[in-house]
Residue, then its C-alpha position, 0 to 999 in steps of 0.5 A: m500499500i502506498q502511503r501519503a504524507e503532507a505536502k511541503v514547500p521547499s526551503r530557500d536551498g530547495v530542501v524538503s524533509f519528512d519524518l515518515e513511518n516504514g513503508d512505500y511512498i511516491i515522492r511527487t514534485e509539482s511546480q509551475e516552472y519545472s517539470n513534474v517528477e514522481e519517484p518511488v521510495s521505500i523506508d525500512g528502518e533506516d534513514v533514507e535520503v532522496t535527491i531529485t533534480l528538477e528540469r526547467g519546463f512545464a509538466 
């Protein structure tokens, strides 16, 4: 089952952090200036860092 976390706005340096329970998630970025991206991530008891590079353009 894919879980859902709350939406957040990135800091000035483009970083967003979440404290999530173990499970499967899809990270989705949406922007008016950059292409939308979806990236799956699984959390299993370890800290996970995901880096997503956005490309200029429209979804």
